[in-house]
C-alpha positions in Angstrom: 31.4 -45.7 30.1 28.8 -42.9 29.9 31.0 -41.0 27.4 31.4 -44.1 25.2 27.6 -44.6 25.1 27.1 -40.9 24.2 29.6 -41.1 21.4 28.0 -44.3 20.1 24.6 -42.7 20.2 25.8 -39.6 18.3 27.5 -41.6 15.6 24.4 -43.8 15.2 22.2 -40.7 14.9 24.5 -39.2 12.2 24.6 -42.4 10.3 20.8 -42.7 10.4 20.4 -39.1 9.2 22.8 -39.8 6.3 20.9 -43.0 5.3 17.6 -41.0 5.4 19.0 -38.4 3.0 20.3 -41.0 0.6 17.0 -43.0 0.7 14.8 -40.0 -0.1 13.6 -39.6 -3.6 14.3 -35.9 -3.7 16.1 -33.5 -1.4 15.5 -29.7 -0.9 18.8 -28.0 -1.7 19.0 -24.2 -2.0 15.2 -23.9 -2.2 15.1 -26.4 -5.1 13.9 -30.0 -5.1 16.6 -32.2 -6.6 16.9 -36.0 -6.9 18.8 -37.5 -3.9 21.3 -39.3 -6.2 22.3 -36.0 -7.7 23.5 -34.7 -4.3 25.1 -37.6 -2.5 27.0 -37.1 0.7 30.1 -35.8 -1.2 28.2 -32.8 -2.6 26.1 -32.0 0.4 27.2 -28.6 1.7 25.9 -25.3 2.9 25.0 -22.5 0.6 27.8 -19.9 0.4 27.2 -16.2 1.3 28.9 -13.7 -1.1 30.1 -10.2 -0.2 30.6 -7.8 -3.0 32.2 -4.3 -2.9 34.2 -1.8 -4.9 37.9 -2.5 -4.4 41.1 -2.3 -6.4 42.8 0.5 -8.4 42.9 3.4 -8.4 42.6 3.3 -4.6 40.0 6.1 -4.1 37.7 5.3 -7.0 38.4 1.8 -8.2 36.8 0.4 -11.3 37.1 -3.1 -10.0 34.9 -5.1 -7.5 35.9 -7.9 -5.2 33.6 -10.8 -4.5 34.3 -12.7 -1.3 32.9 -16.1 -0.2 31.9 -15.4 3.4 31.1 -19.1 3.9 30.1 -21.5 5.2 29.9 -23.4 1.9 32.3 -23.7 -1.0 31.7 -21.9 -4.3 32.2 -24.4 -7.1 34.2 -23.3 -10.2 31.7 -22.3 -12.9 29.1 -20.8 -10.5 27.4 -17.9 -12.3 26.5 -14.8 -10.3 24.7 -11.6 -11.0 26.2 -8.6 -9.3 24.9 -5.0 -9.0 26.3 -1.9 -7.5 23.9 0.2 -5.4 22.5 2.6 -8.0 25.2 1.7 -10.5 26.5 -0.8 -12.9 25.6 -4.5 -13.0 26.7 -7.7 -14.8 27.0 -11.4 -14.8 30.2 -13.2 -14.0 31.4 -16.8 -13.7 33.4 -17.5 -10.6 36.4 -19.6 -10.0 36.4 -22.1 -7.1 36.3 -20.2 -3.8 36.7 -21.7 -0.3 35.2 -19.8 2.6 37.1 -16.4 3.1 38.6 -16.5 -0.4 38.0 -13.7 -2.9 38.2 -12.9 -6.6 38.2 -9.7 -8.6 35.9 -8.6 -11.4 38.1 -6.2 -13.3 36.8 -3.0 -15.1 33.3 -3.6 -13.7 32.7 0.1 -12.9 33.9 2.4 -15.8 34.9 5.7 -14.4 35.3 4.3 -10.9 33.2 4.3 -7.7 34.1 5.1 -4.1 36.2 2.3 -2.4 34.2 0.0 -0.2 30.8 0.7 -1.7 28.7 -2.4 -1.3 27.1 -4.3 -4.1 24.9 -7.4 -4.3 26.0 -10.7 -5.7 23.3 -13.4 -6.2 24.0 -17.0 -7.4 22.2 -17.7 -10.7 23.5 -21.2 -11.3 25.6 -23.8 -9.6 27.3 -26.5 -11.7 26.7 -29.1 -9.0 22.9 -28.9 -9.1 20.6 -30.7 -11.5 17.3 -28.9 -11.2 14.3 -31.1 -11.7 11.0 -29.4 -12.8 
């Protein structure tokens, strides 16, 4: 009986939190205030973390980089990122959809090559699911 009461209380708390989100006029998402109706429960997710490093061919000094979604959120198709190698090249790239742990390559990003595994930064510039209200 105690377990049943605990499960009911947990479900009730989750439902009330969901209603509170939907009833709000705006919600903070990724550091930006957006109207609650723009997000909805179907689009509510965690911000993805991106890993970026030199990888590909030739093996020792590839001219490609690999971008990996380290989760916990999904990267939506059309998400634009800015990538930059440590002390090297940089660029902007539009990503395909990436589930957590999935990767994509940016080919010919480092003309002349760079040592395999060298880290780079990848910052999200825009997300097609967000409508920013200013």
